[in-house]
N, CA, C and O atoms as CSV, one atom per row, in Angstrom:
chain,resi,resn,atom,element,x,y,z
A,1,MET,N,N,37.754,22.455,-6.494
A,1,MET,CA,C,38.807,21.635,-7.042
A,1,MET,C,C,39.609,22.476,-8.026
A,1,MET,O,O,39.050,23.288,-8.763
A,2,CYS,N,N,40.898,22.279,-8.033
A,2,CYS,CA,C,41.762,23.022,-8.945
A,2,CYS,C,C,42.477,22.033,-9.861
A,2,CYS,O,O,43.147,21.111,-9.396
A,3,LEU,N,N,42.326,22.236,-11.152
A,3,LEU,CA,C,43.011,21.413,-12.140
A,3,LEU,C,C,43.978,22.284,-12.917
A,3,LEU,O,O,43.615,23.375,-13.355
A,4,CYS,N,N,45.184,21.825,-13.091
A,4,CYS,CA,C,46.146,22.546,-13.926
A,4,CYS,C,C,46.154,21.888,-15.300
A,4,CYS,O,O,46.890,20.933,-15.549
A,5,ILE,N,N,45.326,22.417,-16.177
A,5,ILE,CA,C,45.218,21.904,-17.537
A,5,ILE,C,C,46.164,22.717,-18.417
A,5,ILE,O,O,46.125,23.946,-18.372
A,6,PRO,N,N,47.010,22.073,-19.213
A,6,PRO,CA,C,47.897,22.830,-20.091
A,6,PRO,C,C,47.106,23.798,-20.964
A,6,PRO,O,O,46.090,23.439,-21.561
A,7,SER,N,N,47.595,25.027,-21.023
A,7,SER,CA,C,46.935,26.093,-21.779
A,7,SER,C,C,47.927,26.669,-22.773
A,7,SER,O,O,49.068,26.971,-22.423
A,8,LYS,N,N,47.484,26.822,-24.016
A,8,LYS,CA,C,48.359,27.247,-25.116
A,8,LYS,C,C,48.279,28.760,-25.310
A,8,LYS,O,O,47.187,29.325,-25.365
A,9,ILE,N,N,49.438,29.413,-25.412
A,9,ILE,CA,C,49.473,30.860,-25.646
A,9,ILE,C,C,48.984,31.155,-27.058
A,9,ILE,O,O,49.500,30.612,-28.035
A,10,CYS,N,N,47.967,32.037,-27.149
A,10,CYS,CA,C,47.383,32.434,-28.439
A,10,CYS,C,C,47.819,33.832,-28.853
A,10,CYS,O,O,47.972,34.111,-30.042
A,11,ALA,N,N,48.021,34.722,-27.865
A,11,ALA,CA,C,48.331,36.117,-28.185
A,11,ALA,C,C,49.016,36.784,-27.005
A,11,ALA,O,O,48.764,36.464,-25.844
A,12,PHE,N,N,49.891,37.722,-27.341
A,12,PHE,CA,C,50.503,38.594,-26.338
A,12,PHE,C,C,49.773,39.928,-26.373
A,12,PHE,O,O,49.201,40.290,-27.402
A,13,HIS,N,N,49.782,40.662,-25.272
A,13,HIS,CA,C,49.098,41.948,-25.186
A,13,HIS,C,C,50.102,43.069,-24.956
A,13,HIS,O,O,51.256,42.825,-24.604
A,14,ASP,N,N,49.641,44.310,-25.163
A,14,ASP,CA,C,50.512,45.471,-24.973
A,14,ASP,C,C,51.115,45.478,-23.574
A,14,ASP,O,O,52.289,45.799,-23.396
A,15,ASP,N,N,50.301,45.120,-22.586
A,15,ASP,CA,C,50.817,44.949,-21.230
A,15,ASP,C,C,51.646,43.665,-21.273
A,15,ASP,O,O,51.089,42.574,-21.396
A,16,GLU,N,N,52.949,43.786,-21.175
A,16,GLU,CA,C,53.849,42.651,-21.390
A,16,GLU,C,C,53.645,41.494,-20.421
A,16,GLU,O,O,54.202,40.415,-20.624
A,17,SER,N,N,52.860,41.701,-19.376
A,17,SER,CA,C,52.660,40.618,-18.419
A,17,SER,C,C,51.363,39.846,-18.664
A,17,SER,O,O,51.012,38.974,-17.869
A,18,LEU,N,N,50.639,40.154,-19.758
A,18,LEU,CA,C,49.384,39.468,-20.059
A,18,LEU,C,C,49.441,38.747,-21.400
A,18,LEU,O,O,49.983,39.258,-22.380
A,19,VAL,N,N,48.864,37.540,-21.415
A,19,VAL,CA,C,48.699,36.787,-22.655
A,19,VAL,C,C,47.288,36.211,-22.683
A,19,VAL,O,O,46.637,36.080,-21.646
A,20,THR,N,N,46.826,35.868,-23.885
A,20,THR,CA,C,45.590,35.106,-24.020
A,20,THR,C,C,45.989,33.659,-24.233
A,20,THR,O,O,46.859,33.359,-25.050
A,21,VAL,N,N,45.346,32.759,-23.489
A,21,VAL,CA,C,45.609,31.330,-23.627
A,21,VAL,C,C,44.328,30.600,-23.990
A,21,VAL,O,O,43.224,31.082,-23.738
A,22,ASP,N,N,44.497,29.437,-24.583
A,22,ASP,CA,C,43.382,28.554,-24.908
A,22,ASP,C,C,43.514,27.311,-24.036
A,22,ASP,O,O,44.528,26.614,-24.066
A,23,THR,N,N,42.463,27.051,-23.258
A,23,THR,CA,C,42.420,25.875,-22.394
A,23,THR,C,C,41.265,24.997,-22.856
A,23,THR,O,O,40.114,25.240,-22.494
A,24,LEU,N,N,41.565,23.989,-23.646
A,24,LEU,CA,C,40.537,23.083,-24.184
A,24,LEU,C,C,39.391,23.844,-24.830
A,24,LEU,O,O,38.222,23.517,-24.624
A,25,GLY,N,N,39.735,24.871,-25.618
A,25,GLY,CA,C,38.729,25.632,-26.358
A,25,GLY,C,C,38.196,26.861,-25.655
A,25,GLY,O,O,37.450,27.633,-26.256
A,26,VAL,N,N,38.556,27.065,-24.403
A,26,VAL,CA,C,38.122,28.248,-23.653
A,26,VAL,C,C,39.291,29.226,-23.605
A,26,VAL,O,O,40.380,28.882,-23.146
A,27,GLN,N,N,39.055,30.456,-24.086
A,27,GLN,CA,C,40.128,31.459,-24.090
A,27,GLN,C,C,39.948,32.449,-22.950
A,27,GLN,O,O,38.830,32.836,-22.607
A,28,ARG,N,N,41.085,32.851,-22.367
A,28,ARG,CA,C,41.069,33.848,-21.296
A,28,ARG,C,C,42.431,34.515,-21.202
A,28,ARG,O,O,43.435,33.985,-21.676
A,29,GLN,N,N,42.445,35.687,-20.581
A,29,GLN,CA,C,43.700,36.394,-20.349
A,29,GLN,C,C,44.266,35.969,-19.003
A,29,GLN,O,O,43.539,35.815,-18.022
A,30,ILE,N,N,45.576,35.785,-18.982
A,30,ILE,CA,C,46.245,35.425,-17.729
A,30,ILE,C,C,47.553,36.209,-17.618
A,30,ILE,O,O,48.058,36.748,-18.602
A,31,SER,N,N,48.081,36.258,-16.410
A,31,SER,CA,C,49.342,36.942,-16.152
A,31,SER,C,C,50.507,35.968,-16.307
A,31,SER,O,O,50.440,34.818,-15.871
A,32,ILE,N,N,51.573,36.451,-16.934
A,32,ILE,CA,C,52.804,35.662,-17.038
A,32,ILE,C,C,53.905,36.293,-16.184
A,32,ILE,O,O,55.088,36.003,-16.356
A,33,HIS,N,N,53.494,37.147,-15.275
A,33,HIS,CA,C,54.425,37.888,-14.418
A,33,HIS,C,C,55.371,36.957,-13.645
A,33,HIS,O,O,56.509,37.339,-13.368
A,34,LEU,N,N,54.931,35.765,-13.298
A,34,LEU,CA,C,55.734,34.849,-12.484
A,34,LEU,C,C,56.668,33.959,-13.303
A,34,LEU,O,O,57.440,33.188,-12.733
A,35,ILE,N,N,56.606,34.056,-14.634
A,35,ILE,CA,C,57.420,33.199,-15.506
A,35,ILE,C,C,58.636,33.979,-15.994
A,35,ILE,O,O,58.501,35.050,-16.586
A,36,SER,N,N,59.821,33.435,-15.741
A,36,SER,CA,C,61.043,34.125,-16.168
A,36,SER,C,C,61.543,33.640,-17.531
A,36,SER,O,O,62.366,34.303,-18.162
A,37,GLU,N,N,61.051,32.489,-17.983
A,37,GLU,CA,C,61.486,31.934,-19.266
A,37,GLU,C,C,60.920,32.736,-20.431
A,37,GLU,O,O,59.866,33.360,-20.312
A,38,LYS,N,N,61.627,32.715,-21.558
A,38,LYS,CA,C,61.131,33.348,-22.775
A,38,LYS,C,C,59.941,32.541,-23.278
A,38,LYS,O,O,59.983,31.311,-23.315
A,39,LEU,N,N,58.877,33.249,-23.664
A,39,LEU,CA,C,57.652,32.603,-24.128
A,39,LEU,C,C,57.345,33.005,-25.559
A,39,LEU,O,O,57.749,34.074,-26.017
A,40,ALA,N,N,56.620,32.131,-26.266
A,40,ALA,CA,C,56.234,32.387,-27.653
A,40,ALA,C,C,54.816,31.878,-27.878
A,40,ALA,O,O,54.305,31.051,-27.121
A,41,ILE,N,N,54.188,32.395,-28.944
A,41,ILE,CA,C,52.881,31.884,-29.350
A,41,ILE,C,C,53.013,30.371,-29.549
A,41,ILE,O,O,53.965,29.908,-30.177
A,42,GLY,N,N,52.068,29.608,-29.019
A,42,GLY,CA,C,52.102,28.153,-29.146
A,42,GLY,C,C,52.705,27.435,-27.958
A,42,GLY,O,O,52.558,26.219,-27.836
A,43,ASP,N,N,53.385,28.165,-27.071
A,43,ASP,CA,C,53.920,27.543,-25.856
A,43,ASP,C,C,52.775,27.153,-24.929
A,43,ASP,O,O,51.705,27.761,-24.953
A,44,TYR,N,N,53.016,26.133,-24.113
A,44,TYR,CA,C,52.023,25.670,-23.143
A,44,TYR,C,C,52.425,26.082,-21.734
A,44,TYR,O,O,53.595,26.021,-21.354
A,45,LEU,N,N,51.417,26.504,-20.970
A,45,LEU,CA,C,51.610,26.935,-19.594
A,45,LEU,C,C,50.655,26.191,-18.677
A,45,LEU,O,O,49.583,25.754,-19.096
A,46,LEU,N,N,51.060,26.051,-17.416
A,46,LEU,CA,C,50.133,25.629,-16.374
A,46,LEU,C,C,49.711,26.887,-15.638
A,46,LEU,O,O,50.539,27.748,-15.342
A,47,ILE,N,N,48.419,26.995,-15.341
A,47,ILE,CA,C,47.857,28.221,-14.775
A,47,ILE,C,C,47.151,27.908,-13.468
A,47,ILE,O,O,46.488,26.880,-13.329
A,48,HIS,N,N,47.307,28.818,-12.511
A,48,HIS,CA,C,46.588,28.724,-11.241
A,48,HIS,C,C,46.051,30.102,-10.903
A,48,HIS,O,O,46.810,31.069,-10.841
A,49,VAL,N,N,44.766,30.196,-10.687
A,49,VAL,CA,C,44.039,31.435,-10.356
A,49,VAL,C,C,44.491,32.641,-11.188
A,49,VAL,O,O,44.726,33.724,-10.654
A,50,GLY,N,N,44.609,32.434,-12.500
A,50,GLY,CA,C,44.901,33.529,-13.408
A,50,GLY,C,C,46.369,33.853,-13.611
A,50,GLY,O,O,46.702,34.817,-14.301
A,51,PHE,N,N,47.253,33.056,-13.017
A,51,PHE,CA,C,48.689,33.275,-13.161
A,51,PHE,C,C,49.346,32.027,-13.739
A,51,PHE,O,O,49.081,30.913,-13.286
A,52,ALA,N,N,50.205,32.216,-14.742
A,52,ALA,CA,C,51.005,31.106,-15.246
A,52,ALA,C,C,52.003,30.743,-14.156
A,52,ALA,O,O,52.695,31.612,-13.624
A,53,ILE,N,N,52.076,29.454,-13.824
A,53,ILE,CA,C,52.996,29.030,-12.768
A,53,ILE,C,C,54.167,28.213,-13.309
A,53,ILE,O,O,55.178,28.054,-12.626
A,54,SER,N,N,54.037,27.693,-14.534
A,54,SER,CA,C,55.168,27.010,-15.154
A,54,SER,C,C,54.918,26.826,-16.644
A,54,SER,O,O,53.785,26.850,-17.123
A,55,LYS,N,N,56.015,26.644,-17.346
A,55,LYS,CA,C,55.974,26.383,-18.782
A,55,LYS,C,C,56.198,24.884,-18.979
A,55,LYS,O,O,57.042,24.282,-18.315
A,56,LEU,N,N,55.438,24.293,-19.892
A,56,LEU,CA,C,55.579,22.870,-20.215
A,56,LEU,C,C,56.192,22.706,-21.595
A,56,LEU,O,O,56.001,23.547,-22.473
A,57,ASN,N,N,56.933,21.614,-21.780
A,57,ASN,CA,C,57.350,21.338,-23.149
A,57,ASN,C,C,56.159,20.716,-23.876
A,57,ASN,O,O,55.215,20.247,-23.241
A,58,ASN,N,N,56.205,20.714,-25.183
A,58,ASN,CA,C,55.075,20.266,-25.998
A,58,ASN,C,C,54.681,18.820,-25.694
A,58,ASN,O,O,53.492,18.502,-25.643
A,59,GLU,N,N,55.657,17.950,-25.493
A,59,GLU,CA,C,55.361,16.538,-25.223
A,59,GLU,C,C,54.583,16.377,-23.915
A,59,GLU,O,O,53.594,15.647,-23.867
A,60,GLU,N,N,55.029,17.059,-22.854
A,60,GLU,CA,C,54.314,17.002,-21.570
A,60,GLU,C,C,52.885,17.512,-21.719
A,60,GLU,O,O,51.941,16.911,-21.206
A,61,ALA,N,N,52.744,18.618,-22.423
A,61,ALA,CA,C,51.423,19.220,-22.607
A,61,ALA,C,C,50.499,18.272,-23.359
A,61,ALA,O,O,49.348,18.089,-22.963
A,62,GLN,N,N,50.987,17.668,-24.438
A,62,GLN,CA,C,50.143,16.779,-25.239
A,62,GLN,C,C,49.721,15.543,-24.444
A,62,GLN,O,O,48.578,15.098,-24.547
A,63,GLU,N,N,50.640,14.990,-23.653
A,63,GLU,CA,C,50.301,13.829,-22.823
A,63,GLU,C,C,49.198,14.185,-21.826
A,63,GLU,O,O,48.245,13.426,-21.654
A,64,SER,N,N,49.327,15.331,-21.177
A,64,SER,CA,C,48.312,15.769,-20.209
A,64,SER,C,C,46.982,16.035,-20.891
A,64,SER,O,O,45.933,15.653,-20.373
A,65,LEU,N,N,47.014,16.687,-22.050
A,65,LEU,CA,C,45.768,17.002,-22.756
A,65,LEU,C,C,45.020,15.739,-23.174
A,65,LEU,O,O,43.791,15.704,-23.128
A,66,ILE,N,N,45.745,14.712,-23.578
A,66,ILE,CA,C,45.104,13.437,-23.927
A,66,ILE,C,C,44.367,12.879,-22.713
A,66,ILE,O,O,43.238,12.404,-22.835
A,67,GLU,N,N,45.002,12.935,-21.545
A,67,GLU,CA,C,44.367,12.434,-20.318
A,67,GLU,C,C,43.134,13.257,-19.952
A,67,GLU,O,O,42.093,12.697,-19.612
A,68,TYR,N,N,43.247,14.579,-20.022
A,68,TYR,CA,C,42.102,15.433,-19.682
A,68,TYR,C,C,40.943,15.226,-20.653
A,68,TYR,O,O,39.786,15.168,-20.237
A,69,LYS,N,N,41.250,15.115,-21.942
A,69,LYS,CA,C,40.183,14.903,-22.927
A,69,LYS,C,C,39.480,13.575,-22.683
A,69,LYS,O,O,38.261,13.486,-22.822
A,70,SER,N,N,40.231,12.550,-22.323
A,70,SER,CA,C,39.645,11.253,-22.003
A,70,SER,C,C,38.735,11.368,-20.782
A,70,SER,O,O,37.639,10.808,-20.762
A,71,MET,N,N,39.192,12.089,-19.772
A,71,MET,CA,C,38.400,12.287,-18.564
A,71,MET,C,C,37.104,13.035,-18.883
A,71,MET,O,O,36.035,12.668,-18.393
A,72,LEU,N,N,37.200,14.084,-19.706
A,72,LEU,CA,C,36.022,14.880,-20.051
A,72,LEU,C,C,34.994,14.076,-20.838
A,72,LEU,O,O,33.791,14.289,-20.688
A,73,GLU,N,N,35.459,13.159,-21.671
A,73,GLU,CA,C,34.542,12.324,-22.451
A,73,GLU,C,C,33.668,11.452,-21.554
A,73,GLU,O,O,32.568,11.060,-21.943
A,74,ASN,N,N,34.160,11.153,-20.358
A,74,ASN,CA,C,33.429,10.290,-19.434
A,74,ASN,C,C,32.623,11.066,-18.393
A,74,ASN,O,O,32.063,10.464,-17.476
A,75,MET,N,N,32.559,12.394,-18.522
A,75,MET,CA,C,31.808,13.228,-17.584
A,75,MET,C,C,30.526,13.719,-18.245
A,75,MET,O,O,30.424,13.782,-19.470
A,76,SER,N,N,29.560,14.061,-17.417
A,76,SER,CA,C,28.358,14.696,-17.956
A,76,SER,C,C,28.739,16.088,-18.447
A,76,SER,O,O,29.733,16.654,-17.992
A,77,ALA,N,N,27.964,16.640,-19.363
A,77,ALA,CA,C,28.236,17.982,-19.891
A,77,ALA,C,C,28.228,19.010,-18.766
A,77,ALA,O,O,29.047,19.929,-18.758
A,78,GLU,N,N,27.314,18.860,-17.825
A,78,GLU,CA,C,27.217,19.804,-16.704
A,78,GLU,C,C,28.468,19.760,-15.830
A,78,GLU,O,O,28.994,20.807,-15.452
A,79,ASP,N,N,28.946,18.569,-15.508
A,79,ASP,CA,C,30.154,18.439,-14.695
A,79,ASP,C,C,31.377,18.969,-15.434
A,79,ASP,O,O,32.230,19.624,-14.834
A,80,ALA,N,N,31.468,18.691,-16.733
A,80,ALA,CA,C,32.599,19.173,-17.522
A,80,ALA,C,C,32.603,20.695,-17.575
A,80,ALA,O,O,33.660,21.310,-17.432
A,81,GLN,N,N,31.443,21.313,-17.777
A,81,GLN,CA,C,31.354,22.777,-17.836
A,81,GLN,C,C,31.752,23.405,-16.507
A,81,GLN,O,O,32.337,24.488,-16.487
A,82,ALA,N,N,31.445,22.744,-15.406
A,82,ALA,CA,C,31.776,23.274,-14.078
A,82,ALA,C,C,33.281,23.440,-13.896
A,82,ALA,O,O,33.713,24.269,-13.095
A,83,LEU,N,N,34.081,22.675,-14.617
A,83,LEU,CA,C,35.534,22.798,-14.517
A,83,LEU,C,C,36.040,24.138,-15.027
A,83,LEU,O,O,37.120,24.582,-14.638
A,84,PHE,N,N,35.273,24.785,-15.891
A,84,PHE,CA,C,35.728,26.019,-16.521
A,84,PHE,C,C,35.070,27.260,-15.941
A,84,PHE,O,O,35.302,28.360,-16.443
A,85,ASN,N,N,34.273,27.123,-14.921
A,85,ASN,CA,C,33.612,28.285,-14.290
A,85,ASN,C,C,34.365,28.759,-13.083
A,85,ASN,O,O,33.952,29.722,-12.436
């Protein structure tokens, strides 16, 4: 299953096509090679298999995060962890 959870940019790297994002507390490096828009720390992205596929405005991201957090609260810890592996 693939979920596009809004991920917040935490850091840019020397390689201009890589950023670190935070996805519900899990940090990872992803490629922004496919995004043509200007990006900044704190921007939200949707990610698929390690690539940012679109930029979200803050309101869209917050609405989605509320839904995902609600969903996670109703899952077992094991099922919730499986989403991030």
